[in-house]
N, C-alpha and C positions, 0 to 999 in steps of 0.2 A: 504494500499499500504506499503511495506517494504522500509525502507530507503536504499538508495544506499550505498554500503560499498566500500570505496576506500582504497588504500594503497599507501604508499610513493613510487614514482618512483625511481628505482635504475638502472642507466645506465649499471652498471657492469653486470646485469644480461642478458643483450642483446649483450655484446661483446663476441662473440663465437669463432672468428678467428683472427688471426694476422692481416688480412687485415681490419676487423671491428675496431680493436684497432688503427691502423694507421689512417684510415679515421676519427674516432672519435677524435684523438689527432690533426689531421690537422684542423678539424672543430673547436675544442676548441681554438687552436692557432690563427685562423682567428677572432674568437669572442673576444679573451682576450685582444688583444691590448698589452699594457704593464703591465697587471695585473697579476704579478707573482703567486699570491694566486690561480687565477683561473687555471693556468697552473699546479700548484702543486695539485690542487684538481682533474684535469683531469688525471694526472699521477697516483694519488692515486686510482681513479676509475679503471684504467687499471690494476694497480697493484692487486686490489681486484679481478678482472675478471680472472687474471692469477693465483691468489692464493698468498696471502702475505707471508705466510710461506715458500713456495717454493722460492720466489723471494728473501726474506731475506737470504735464504741459498746460492742462486746463487750470490748474491752481497756481501755476507760477512757482511751485516749490521744487526743489531739487529732488530727483527720483530716490537718492540714497537717504536723505534727511526724512523724506516723507515715508519710506520704509521703516527707518528707525523709530520714528515717532508713532507709527502704527503697528509696531510689532508686538506690543504687549509685554516685552521683556523689561523696559524701564518703567520708572513711575512717571506716568504721563500727566500732563497738566494741560488745561485748555490753553496755556501760553503756547505749546507746541502743537496741539491738535486743532485748535480754534474754538470758538464759542459755539454752543448748541445753535443750530440753525445757520451756521456760517455757510456761505455759499460756496466755500472751497472744500467742504466736506462732501464725501461721497454720498450721492442720493440713490 
């Protein structure tokens, strides 16, 4: 019997429409509570689904700094990710 091959789940692969992205973000916000890193990671997932390079062009932010800010690995603040409703945030 061959071993089962698994691969790491990537939510970005399943966010195909704007509606998918909105519903995903809403679910993440409900789950996150006051965990800003969780929200940043969710925004990063949406950014990857939309295309990080295109999003960087649209927002005027550097691709690398955008990726770092939305990785969920640092302690994000609205100073780096923008204010809620900021037009630069992924929609």
